[in-house]
C-alpha positions as a Python dict, from the first residue, in 0.01 Angstrom:
ca = {
    (1, 'M'): (0, 0, 0),
    (2, 'K'): (156, 327, 116),
    (3, 'P'): (161, 376, 496),
    (4, 'Y'): (-16, 710, 539),
    (5, 'D'): (-286, 682, 808),
    (6, 'M'): (-169, 492, 1115),
    (7, 'G'): (-519, 496, 1262),
    (8, 'V'): (-646, 256, 995),
    (9, 'L'): (-318, 85, 899),
    (10, 'F'): (-450, -264, 975),
    (11, 'D'): (-796, -197, 827),
    (12, 'E'): (-641, -101, 495),
    (13, 'A'): (-409, -402, 504),
    (14, 'A'): (-707, -631, 571),
    (15, 'E'): (-907, -475, 285),
    (16, 'R'): (-617, -556, 50),
    (17, 'G'): (-625, -919, 158),
    (18, 'H'): (-293, -921, 343),
    (19, 'T'): (-243, -1254, 516),
    (20, 'T'): (56, -1171, 737),
    (21, 'A'): (60, -1389, 1049),
    (22, 'V'): (192, -1229, 1368),
    (23, 'H'): (366, -1455, 1623),
    (24, 'L'): (437, -1330, 1975),
    (25, 'D'): (656, -1463, 2254),
    (26, 'R'): (384, -1383, 2508),
    (27, 'P'): (26, -1254, 2487),
    (28, 'L'): (-32, -884, 2439),
    (29, 'D'): (-77, -689, 2762),
    (30, 'L'): (-362, -518, 2578),
    (31, 'A'): (-536, -852, 2510),
    (32, 'P'): (-392, -1106, 2757),
    (33, 'E'): (-661, -1369, 2689),
    (34, 'D'): (-627, -1368, 2311),
    (35, 'G'): (-320, -1580, 2255),
    (36, 'M'): (8, -1538, 2075),
    (37, 'R'): (-96, -1562, 1709),
    (38, 'W'): (-275, -1278, 1535),
    (39, 'T'): (-409, -1213, 1187),
    (40, 'V'): (-437, -871, 1023),
    (41, 'P'): (-822, -858, 1046),
    (42, 'R'): (-806, -941, 1418),
    (43, 'L'): (-550, -665, 1472),
    (44, 'A'): (-774, -421, 1286),
    (45, 'R'): (-1067, -504, 1516),
    (46, 'L'): (-849, -477, 1827),
    (47, 'V'): (-722, -130, 1727),
    (48, 'A'): (-1073, -9, 1637),
    (49, 'T'): (-1224, -132, 1963),
    (50, 'T'): (-938, 14, 2168),
    (51, 'A'): (-981, 350, 1993),
    (52, 'A'): (-1350, 347, 2086),
    (53, 'R'): (-1258, 271, 2448),
    (54, 'L'): (-999, 551, 2458),
    (55, 'A'): (-1251, 796, 2315),
    (56, 'R'): (-1509, 693, 2578),
    (57, 'A'): (-1242, 740, 2847),
    (58, 'G'): (-1187, 1100, 2741),
    (59, 'A'): (-923, 1098, 2466),
    (60, 'G'): (-1043, 1363, 2221),
    (61, 'R'): (-897, 1535, 1919),
    (62, 'G'): (-555, 1679, 1994),
    (63, 'D'): (-542, 1530, 2345),
    (64, 'R'): (-235, 1339, 2455),
    (65, 'V'): (-255, 971, 2546),
    (66, 'A'): (51, 853, 2738),
    (67, 'V'): (142, 483, 2723),
    (68, 'V'): (377, 349, 2993),
    (69, 'K'): (399, -27, 3035),
    (70, 'E'): (612, -337, 2998),
    (71, 'N'): (798, -372, 2669),
    (72, 'H'): (577, -533, 2405),
    (73, 'W'): (447, -460, 2057),
    (74, 'D'): (106, -345, 2183),
    (75, 'Y'): (273, -7, 2241),
    (76, 'D'): (221, 47, 1868),
    (77, 'L'): (-131, -95, 1869),
    (78, 'L'): (-226, 146, 2149),
    (79, 'A'): (-59, 429, 1955),
    (80, 'C'): (-257, 342, 1641),
    (81, 'A'): (-577, 335, 1851),
    (82, 'A'): (-501, 678, 1996),
    (83, 'V'): (-431, 815, 1647),
    (84, 'R'): (-762, 670, 1524),
    (85, 'A'): (-941, 846, 1812),
    (86, 'G'): (-783, 1177, 1706),
    (87, 'A'): (-543, 1195, 1999),
    (88, 'V'): (-162, 1211, 2003),
    (89, 'P'): (5, 904, 2160),
    (90, 'A'): (312, 957, 2376),
    (91, 'Q'): (507, 631, 2412),
    (92, 'L'): (718, 623, 2730),
    (93, 'S'): (932, 326, 2825),
    (94, 'G'): (820, 145, 3138),
    (95, 'A'): (1188, 91, 3218),
    (96, 'L'): (1242, 460, 3298),
    (97, 'D'): (1304, 549, 3661),
    (98, 'P'): (992, 673, 3847),
    (99, 'P'): (1118, 1034, 3891),
    (100, 'V'): (1193, 1049, 3517),
    (101, 'L'): (847, 917, 3430),
    (102, 'A'): (692, 1175, 3659),
    (103, 'A'): (893, 1455, 3495),
    (104, 'L'): (789, 1347, 3145),
    (105, 'L'): (422, 1309, 3236),
    (106, 'T'): (428, 1651, 3399),
    (107, 'R'): (549, 1796, 3068),
    (108, 'L'): (291, 1603, 2870),
    (109, 'R'): (-17, 1663, 3087),
    (110, 'P'): (-199, 1372, 2921),
    (111, 'A'): (-576, 1340, 2910),
    (112, 'V'): (-540, 962, 2942),
    (113, 'L'): (-260, 748, 3083),
    (114, 'V'): (-250, 382, 2978),
    (115, 'T'): (-22, 186, 3207),
    (116, 'S'): (3, -137, 3408),
    (117, 'A'): (-47, -230, 3771),
    (118, 'A'): (324, -320, 3796),
    (119, 'V'): (437, 24, 3674),
    (120, 'L'): (200, 203, 3912),
    (121, 'E'): (319, -11, 4203),
    (122, 'R'): (686, 47, 4121),
    (123, 'C'): (631, 423, 4113),
    (124, 'R'): (433, 418, 4439),
    (125, 'G'): (739, 254, 4594),
    (126, 'S'): (919, 581, 4513),
    (127, 'D'): (628, 789, 4655),
    (128, 'I'): (515, 886, 4305),
    (129, 'D'): (150, 856, 4204),
    (130, 'L'): (154, 834, 3826),
    (131, 'A'): (-226, 807, 3809),
    (132, 'A'): (-257, 1159, 3951),
    (133, 'L'): (-63, 1303, 3654),
    (134, 'A'): (-344, 1237, 3403),
    (135, 'R'): (-715, 1313, 3393),
    (136, 'T'): (-792, 942, 3349),
    (137, 'C'): (-570, 643, 3426),
    (138, 'L'): (-635, 309, 3255),
    (139, 'T'): (-456, -21, 3308),
    (140, 'V'): (-388, -310, 3076),
    (141, 'G'): (-391, -651, 3239),
    (142, 'A'): (-440, -651, 3617),
    (143, 'D'): (-647, -396, 3810),
    (144, 'A'): (-478, -128, 4020),
    (145, 'P'): (-592, 125, 4283),
    (146, 'G'): (-680, 462, 4134),
    (147, 'A'): (-711, 326, 3781),
    (148, 'V'): (-978, 174, 3558),
    (149, 'P'): (-908, -141, 3355),
    (150, 'L'): (-909, -51, 2987),
    (151, 'A'): (-1101, -370, 2910),
    (152, 'A'): (-1379, -257, 3148),
    (153, 'V'): (-1442, 66, 2953),
    (154, 'E'): (-1753, 17, 2742),
    (155, 'P'): (-1651, 109, 2384),
    (156, 'G'): (-1857, 373, 2213),
    (157, 'P'): (-1911, 394, 1837),
    (158, 'W'): (-1606, 319, 1629),
    (159, 'V'): (-1418, 639, 1555),
    (160, 'H'): (-1168, 752, 1292),
    (161, 'H'): (-1044, 1111, 1298),
    (162, 'R'): (-806, 1220, 1025),
    (163, 'R'): (-544, 1489, 1076),
    (164, 'H'): (-333, 1715, 860),
    (165, 'D'): (7, 1579, 761),
    (166, 'D'): (181, 1856, 957),
    (167, 'E'): (-12, 1815, 1282),
    (168, 'P'): (146, 1620, 1570),
    (169, 'L'): (107, 1245, 1517),
    (170, 'V'): (319, 1075, 1784),
    (171, 'I'): (554, 1166, 2070),
    (172, 'N'): (858, 955, 2157),
    (173, 'H'): (1140, 1014, 2398),
    (174, 'T'): (1511, 1006, 2327),
    (175, 'S'): (1732, 741, 2485),
    (176, 'G'): (1826, 948, 2790),
    (177, 'T'): (2185, 827, 2819),
    (178, 'T'): (2292, 1159, 2974),
    (179, 'G'): (1987, 1260, 3178),
    (180, 'V'): (1612, 1308, 3151),
    (181, 'P'): (1507, 1218, 2795),
    (182, 'K'): (1361, 1474, 2558),
    (183, 'L'): (1005, 1435, 2427),
    (184, 'V'): (1018, 1448, 2047),
    (185, 'V'): (708, 1534, 1844),
    (186, 'H'): (676, 1388, 1494),
    (187, 'S'): (406, 1450, 1234),
    (188, 'T'): (262, 1226, 964),
    (189, 'R'): (482, 1408, 713),
    (190, 'T'): (808, 1355, 903),
    (191, 'I'): (781, 1000, 1040),
    (192, 'I'): (543, 842, 787),
    (193, 'R'): (575, 1020, 453),
    (194, 'K'): (947, 1098, 480),
    (195, 'L'): (1070, 792, 674),
    (196, 'A'): (825, 500, 652),
    (197, 'R'): (729, 565, 292),
    (198, 'F'): (1096, 572, 191),
    (199, 'E'): (1163, 241, 368),
    (200, 'A'): (853, 78, 216),
    (201, 'V'): (1001, 93, -134),
    (202, 'P'): (1086, -266, -248),
    (203, 'Y'): (1458, -205, -304),
    (204, 'P'): (1636, -503, -464),
    (205, 'G'): (1799, -727, -206),
    (206, 'I'): (1692, -532, 102),
    (207, 'G'): (1322, -463, 47),
    (208, 'V'): (1055, -667, 227),
    (209, 'R'): (910, -946, 11),
    (210, 'R'): (584, -1141, 37),
    (211, 'D'): (770, -1461, 134),
    (212, 'D'): (973, -1297, 414),
    (213, 'T'): (947, -1369, 786),
    (214, 'L'): (1040, -1055, 979),
    (215, 'L'): (1183, -1069, 1330),
    (216, 'H'): (1169, -756, 1541),
    (217, 'A'): (1323, -731, 1887),
    (218, 'G'): (1331, -369, 1989),
    (219, 'S'): (1216, -107, 2232),
    (220, 'Y'): (849, -87, 2143),
    (221, 'A'): (815, 253, 2307),
    (222, 'H'): (1054, 402, 2054),
    (223, 'G'): (961, 587, 1735),
    (224, 'R'): (1174, 349, 1531),
    (225, 'T'): (932, 65, 1602),
    (226, 'F'): (630, 283, 1521),
    (227, 'C'): (787, 353, 1182),
    (228, 'W'): (880, -16, 1139),
    (229, 'T'): (520, -122, 1204),
    (230, 'A'): (400, 110, 928),
    (231, 'V'): (648, -38, 682),
    (232, 'A'): (602, -404, 776),
    (233, 'F'): (224, -406, 748),
    (234, 'S'): (222, -211, 425),
    (235, 'R'): (449, -469, 257),
    (236, 'A'): (250, -783, 358),
    (237, 'P'): (528, -1030, 447),
    (238, 'K'): (440, -1392, 514),
    (239, 'A'): (494, -1362, 889),
    (240, 'V'): (612, -1126, 1161),
    (241, 'V'): (774, -1241, 1487),
    (242, 'M'): (782, -1005, 1785),
    (243, 'L'): (1024, -1061, 2074),
    (244, 'S'): (964, -884, 2403),
    (245, 'D'): (1187, -1115, 2611),
    (246, 'T'): (1554, -1133, 2514),
    (247, 'D'): (1645, -1437, 2722),
    (248, 'P'): (1812, -1666, 2463),
    (249, 'D'): (1663, -1991, 2595),
    (250, 'R'): (1309, -1852, 2588),
    (251, 'A'): (1352, -1687, 2246),
    (252, 'D'): (1509, -1991, 2077),
    (253, 'P'): (1193, -2209, 2042),
    (254, 'L'): (990, -1927, 1883),
    (255, 'L'): (1270, -1840, 1640),
    (256, 'R'): (1314, -2204, 1540),
    (257, 'A'): (940, -2239, 1480),
    (258, 'H'): (936, -1928, 1259),
    (259, 'R'): (1287, -1885, 1118),
    (260, 'P'): (1339, -1523, 1016),
    (261, 'T'): (1471, -1399, 684),
    (262, 'I'): (1503, -1034, 798),
    (263, 'V'): (1608, -940, 1151),
    (264, 'E'): (1595, -598, 1315),
    (265, 'A'): (1698, -574, 1679),
    (266, 'L'): (1854, -342, 1932),
    (267, 'P'): (2234, -367, 1958),
    (268, 'S'): (2191, -490, 2315),
    (269, 'V'): (1951, -762, 2197),
    (270, 'Y'): (2198, -881, 1933),
    (271, 'V'): (2450, -919, 2215),
    (272, 'R'): (2203, -1105, 2436),
    (273, 'L'): (2104, -1350, 2160),
    (274, 'Q'): (2453, -1397, 2017),
    (275, 'G'): (2495, -1732, 2191),
    (276, 'L'): (2222, -1875, 1967),
    (277, 'T'): (2442, -1825, 1661),
    (278, 'G'): (2677, -2100, 1780),
    (279, 'R'): (2410, -2361, 1843),
    (280, 'L'): (2361, -2656, 1614),
    (281, 'D'): (2107, -2565, 1344),
    (282, 'N'): (2087, -2210, 1479),
    (283, 'P'): (1765, -2009, 1418),
    (284, 'F'): (1937, -1751, 1193),
    (285, 'R'): (2021, -1986, 906),
    (286, 'R'): (1763, -1829, 669),
    (287, 'V'): (1852, -1465, 737),
    (288, 'R'): (1943, -1260, 429),
    (289, 'L'): (1932, -918, 596),
    (290, 'Y'): (2021, -794, 943),
    (291, 'I'): (1933, -437, 1040),
    (292, 'S'): (2078, -243, 1331),
    (293, 'T'): (2001, 111, 1445),
    (294, 'Y'): (2029, 312, 1770),
    (295, 'D'): (2399, 236, 1818),
    (296, 'A'): (2688, 55, 1654),
    (297, 'V'): (2706, -322, 1686),
    (298, 'H'): (3056, -427, 1781),
    (299, 'P'): (3255, -627, 1523),
    (300, 'P'): (3262, -968, 1699),
    (301, 'T'): (2884, -968, 1725),
    (302, 'L'): (2840, -860, 1365),
    (303, 'R'): (3068, -1138, 1242),
    (304, 'A'): (2891, -1404, 1451),
    (305, 'Y'): (2552, -1331, 1297),
    (306, 'L'): (2677, -1309, 939),
    (307, 'R'): (2853, -1643, 980),
    (308, 'A'): (2539, -1799, 1132),
    (309, 'S'): (2341, -1742, 813),
    (310, 'A'): (2337, -2016, 549),
    (311, 'H'): (2227, -1762, 287),
    (312, 'P'): (2495, -1731, 16),
    (313, 'R'): (2525, -1351, 55),
    (314, 'P'): (2379, -1222, 383),
    (315, 'V'): (2403, -848, 442),
    (316, 'W'): (2415, -638, 757),
    (317, 'M'): (2266, -289, 714),
    (318, 'Q'): (2384, -44, 978),
    (319, 'G'): (2193, 281, 1020),
    (320, 'W'): (2283, 590, 1218),
    (321, 'G'): (2035, 856, 1317),
    (322, 'Q'): (1842, 1007, 1604),
    (323, 'T'): (1488, 1014, 1736),
    (324, 'E'): (1462, 1371, 1609),
    (325, 'T'): (1579, 1295, 1255),
    (326, 'G'): (1529, 928, 1176),
    (327, 'P'): (1811, 757, 982),
    (328, 'L'): (2082, 989, 850),
    (329, 'T'): (2340, 747, 708),
    (330, 'F'): (2364, 381, 627),
    (331, 'R'): (2628, 129, 529),
    (332, 'F'): (2643, -241, 449),
    (333, 'H'): (2864, -516, 594),
    (334, 'T'): (2914, -846, 415),
    (335, 'R'): (3041, -1179, 542),
    (336, 'T'): (3359, -1144, 337),
    (337, 'A'): (3445, -802, 479),
    (338, 'A'): (3360, -907, 834),
    (339, 'G'): (3561, -1226, 803),
    (340, 'D'): (3882, -1064, 685),
    (341, 'G'): (3891, -821, 977),
    (342, 'R'): (3793, -502, 800),
    (343, 'A'): (3483, -469, 1018),
    (344, 'S'): (3700, -457, 1327),
    (345, 'S'): (3847, -124, 1223),
    (346, 'T'): (3535, 30, 1073),
    (347, 'A'): (3249, -33, 1317),
    (348, 'R'): (3225, 343, 1374),
    (349, 'D'): (3235, 418, 1002),
    (350, 'L'): (2870, 501, 945),
    (351, 'G'): (2864, 505, 567),
    (352, 'R'): (2724, 793, 362),
    (353, 'P'): (2425, 1021, 399),
    (354, 'I'): (2101, 886, 253),
    (355, 'P'): (2096, 1005, -110),
    (356, 'L'): (1860, 1293, -193),
    (357, 'K'): (1730, 1299, 167),
    (358, 'T'): (2010, 1396, 404),
    (359, 'R'): (2297, 1644, 407),
    (360, 'L'): (2576, 1647, 664),
    (361, 'R'): (2851, 1888, 760),
    (362, 'V'): (3108, 1920, 1040),
    (363, 'V'): (3149, 2244, 1236),
    (364, 'D'): (3381, 2375, 1505),
    (365, 'P'): (3210, 2325, 1844),
    (366, 'R'): (3305, 2673, 1963),
    (367, 'T'): (3252, 2890, 1656),
    (368, 'R'): (3001, 2670, 1467),
    (369, 'L'): (3193, 2750, 1150),
    (370, 'P'): (3216, 2469, 892),
    (371, 'L'): (3533, 2261, 895),
    (372, 'P'): (3704, 2106, 590),
    (373, 'R'): (3672, 1737, 510),
    (374, 'G'): (3887, 1518, 733),
    (375, 'R'): (3867, 1745, 1040),
    (376, 'A'): (3685, 1631, 1355),
    (377, 'G'): (3400, 1843, 1487),
    (378, 'L'): (3028, 1854, 1560),
    (379, 'L'): (2807, 1677, 1307),
    (380, 'Q'): (2514, 1880, 1175),
    (381, 'T'): (2243, 1769, 936),
    (382, 'R'): (1967, 1890, 707),
    (383, 'T'): (1673, 1655, 658),
    (384, 'A'): (1307, 1693, 566),
    (385, 'A'): (1228, 1428, 827),
    (386, 'L'): (1327, 1655, 1119),
    (387, 'A'): (1072, 1641, 1400),
    (388, 'L'): (849, 1932, 1500),
    (389, 'G'): (1009, 2003, 1836),
    (390, 'Y'): (1048, 1906, 2203),
    (391, 'V'): (754, 1908, 2443),
    (392, 'G'): (817, 2168, 2713),
    (393, 'E'): (1175, 2243, 2601),
    (394, 'E'): (1136, 2489, 2317),
    (395, 'D'): (1456, 2680, 2401),
    (396, 'R'): (1657, 2358, 2397),
    (397, 'W'): (1516, 2274, 2055),
    (398, 'A'): (1597, 2620, 1920),
    (399, 'D'): (1956, 2602, 2048),
    (400, 'K'): (2021, 2296, 1835),
    (401, 'H'): (1936, 2486, 1514),
    (402, 'H'): (2192, 2698, 1334),
    (403, 'D'): (2145, 2852, 988),
    (404, 'G'): (1901, 2580, 887),
    (405, 'W'): (2121, 2297, 1019),
    (406, 'W'): (2039, 2060, 1307),
    (407, 'N'): (2311, 1987, 1563),
    (408, 'T'): (2325, 1613, 1639),
    (409, 'G'): (2550, 1656, 1943),
    (410, 'D'): (2783, 1390, 1799),
    (411, 'L'): (3150, 1440, 1723),
    (412, 'G'): (3275, 1292, 1399),
    (413, 'V'): (3469, 1328, 1077),
    (414, 'L'): (3330, 1376, 728),
    (415, 'R'): (3577, 1220, 487),
    (416, 'R'): (3658, 1334, 136),
    (417, 'D'): (3447, 1053, -11),
    (418, 'G'): (3145, 1171, 189),
    (419, 'S'): (3150, 889, 445),
    (420, 'V'): (3112, 959, 816),
    (421, 'R'): (3326, 838, 1107),
    (422, 'L'): (3169, 871, 1451),
    (423, 'L'): (3396, 954, 1745),
    (424, 'D'): (3185, 1026, 2055),
    (425, 'R'): (2894, 1222, 2193),
    (426, 'E'): (3023, 1573, 2257),
    (427, 'V'): (2924, 1547, 2622),
    (428, 'D'): (3130, 1228, 2668),
    (429, 'S'): (3446, 1301, 2469),
    (430, 'P'): (3775, 1309, 2665),
    (431, 'G'): (3957, 1446, 2360),
    (432, 'R'): (4267, 1224, 2382),
    (433, 'L'): (4095, 923, 2230),
    (434, 'S'): (3759, 814, 2096),
    (435, 'C'): (3572, 624, 2369),
    (436, 'L'): (3359, 448, 2107),
    (437, 'E'): (3650, 332, 1893),
    (438, 'T'): (3839, 219, 2203),
    (439, 'E'): (3536, 12, 2303),
    (440, 'D'): (3541, -160, 1964),
    (441, 'L'): (3912, -233, 1997),
    (442, 'L'): (3872, -381, 2345),
    (443, 'E'): (3582, -601, 2237),
    (444, 'V'): (3789, -744, 1953),
    (445, 'R'): (4073, -821, 2196),
    (446, 'L'): (3839, -954, 2469),
    (447, 'P'): (3594, -1193, 2302),
    (448, 'E'): (3486, -1316, 2647),
    (449, 'A'): (3335, -971, 2717),
    (450, 'L'): (2967, -910, 2650),
    (451, 'E'): (3034, -537, 2625),
    (452, 'C'): (3306, -282, 2691),
    (453, 'V'): (3227, 76, 2795),
    (454, 'V'): (3483, 357, 2817),
    (455, 'L'): (3377, 654, 3029),
    (456, 'G'): (3551, 986, 2974),
    (457, 'R'): (3639, 1188, 3285),
    (458, 'P'): (3724, 1560, 3313),
    (459, 'D'): (4036, 1726, 3453),
    (460, 'G'): (4278, 1509, 3258),
    (461, 'K'): (4191, 1186, 3438),
    (462, 'D'): (4234, 866, 3239),
    (463, 'P'): (3907, 732, 3095),
    (464, 'L'): (3747, 460, 3304),
    (465, 'P'): (3690, 126, 3127),
    (466, 'V'): (3402, -100, 3227),
    (467, 'V'): (3408, -460, 3108),
    (468, 'V'): (3079, -650, 3114),
    (469, 'T'): (3115, -1028, 3142),
    (470, 'P'): (2864, -1308, 3209),
    (471, 'D'): (2991, -1369, 3564),
    (472, 'G'): (3148, -1033, 3656),
    (473, 'H'): (3505, -1166, 3643),
    (474, 'L'): (3797, -1094, 3409),
    (475, 'D'): (4150, -1238, 3405),
    (476, 'P'): (4387, -948, 3494),
    (477, 'V'): (4650, -1081, 3255),
    (478, 'R'): (4393, -1084, 2972),
    (479, 'W'): (4307, -724, 3053),
    (480, 'R'): (4668, -604, 3052),
    (481, 'T'): (4725, -772, 2716),
    (482, 'A'): (4409, -620, 2568),
    (483, 'A'): (4464, -270, 2705),
    (484, 'G'): (4827, -254, 2596),
    (485, 'H'): (4949, 104, 2605),
    (486, 'L'): (4603, 264, 2590),
    (487, 'P'): (4570, 556, 2835),
    (488, 'L'): (4303, 391, 3049),
    (489, 'A'): (4242, 357, 3423),
    (490, 'E'): (4211, 18, 3587),
    (491, 'P'): (3892, -155, 3471),
    (492, 'T'): (3571, -217, 3659),
    (493, 'V'): (3417, -556, 3579),
    (494, 'L'): (3037, -591, 3602),
    (495, 'T'): (2763, -827, 3493),
    (496, 'W'): (2501, -725, 3237),
    (497, 'D'): (2231, -651, 3494),
    (498, 'E'): (2463, -430, 3701),
    (499, 'V'): (2487, -171, 3422),
    (500, 'P'): (2219, 103, 3418),
    (501, 'R'): (2051, 109, 3078),
    (502, 'T'): (1794, 302, 2882),
    (503, 'G'): (1479, 149, 2737),
    (504, 'T'): (1672, 82, 2415),
    (505, 'G'): (1952, -101, 2599),
    (506, 'K'): (2205, 181, 2574),
    (507, 'V'): (2434, 236, 2870),
    (508, 'R'): (2335, 536, 3080),
    (509, 'R'): (2689, 666, 3086),
    (510, 'S'): (2647, 953, 3331),
    (511, 'A'): (2456, 731, 3575),
    (512, 'L'): (2722, 459, 3549),
    (513, 'L'): (3003, 711, 3596),
    (514, 'E'): (2836, 856, 3905),
    (515, 'R'): (2775, 511, 4049),
    (516, 'L'): (3141, 411, 4007),
    (517, 'T'): (3312, 739, 4101),
    (518, 'G'): (3054, 942, 4291),
    (519, 'D'): (3086, 1218, 4030),
    (520, 'A'): (2879, 1253, 3712),
    (521, 'S'): (3084, 1544, 3573),
    (522, 'T'): (3142, 1507, 3200),
    (523, 'C'): (3420, 1610, 2967),
    (524, 'G'): (3208, 1807, 2720),
    (525, 'T'): (2963, 2091, 2760),
    (526, 'G'): (2651, 1880, 2710),
    (527, 'R'): (2495, 2181, 2540),
    (528, 'W'): (2361, 1979, 2247),
    (529, 'T'): (2243, 1664, 2424),
}
């Protein structure tokens, strides 16, 4: 089955007799009374009924339906329902700050907002009435003032509106590590035909098989998960496990009951669950393929998961890309390479561009002229999967185009063999060192750290290191040994929950810098963020 029409994805899977079982760590917010195990036919009925409810609530062809709620896979089910009704879903993370949510909804001007009582209450605490930013506000789960429960909307006739491949299909926001996220518009052609269809090919060793159990633990508001859902339910694996809670002790029983063979998770989730890899009879013993996107996974974490697998040749597939482009490069890590230390020096080596789909070049940030191989500069790409644009920021979108190339805003090096080495975001780069590579080095030297973050500062000031530990403490002698002669300021030590993060678990670097120093000024121009 080829994933073309997201509005009837589950209907078509059911018609083909797919028997994939879906296991959840908690009930869907969209269907809180319906348990934690789902079949494909039940999912098809849920999406169809939800589409009929959205249509009755006022979601028509071309209208925008914003979804803002707690992190769970029903983000994609609501998106599929909106697509079926002819509308364009806009998936916004419920973890965004209330002023940011208000700014994004103001840009979107949705016909329908689907949210939760908790999100509405949190925003009211900041004197922001999210319900007033849409024509109709619906809630999943509990009732809320100024909103109508989605389950109370009487569904009309089942609907299914098709759209042209080049019309808007879904809107997702970027991570927002440096400010208010951008709203990225993808079409069926870009995110389904060019991305999902490519991933749905049963490549030897890494393709999804009928006997696989897939584990996904991501940001379900992100376009990556929307694409993943299309691929997973077109390939009919034996089972799918969805994690919305990354607490290791709560995740462990579900993972042991349904041991995965393929794992895709956020880098931050891999860190959170890493302790499970050291437990007796750990839940990752059957894994043959790990997949990471969004950001690099640091070498100690990568090694821990590869060693946890009892498969004779487990593989870690690392992808690099952006919300606007989808994956641009990929590379593979093996247990042998990770074990002999090579991964420790190559975590920012992103592999090569995807063959026949992606081209990359490096240009001078000031002149935009191409640079020779081996020189550091701004990474630009050409890909047929490039999104349609930004909602409400057309000038910003246009500024990132140059002679048919898209500016990623990342600094890197394109080597002679075609492989890519990532240095920093242009906005974050202090110039004297790579913050990202320094983070990798510190994490290798400080295995007790959950995460290390290096924040560049302007005016020649030494970069500020932040070390995240379980208890917020770090031995000063251990730090001096790890830092060596690196040109770094004295470290700040924090716990995981003290670090401001995006919905995908990335560190909000500018917010963290401002919190620690009172100044959010960056080293770069930020022109291409």
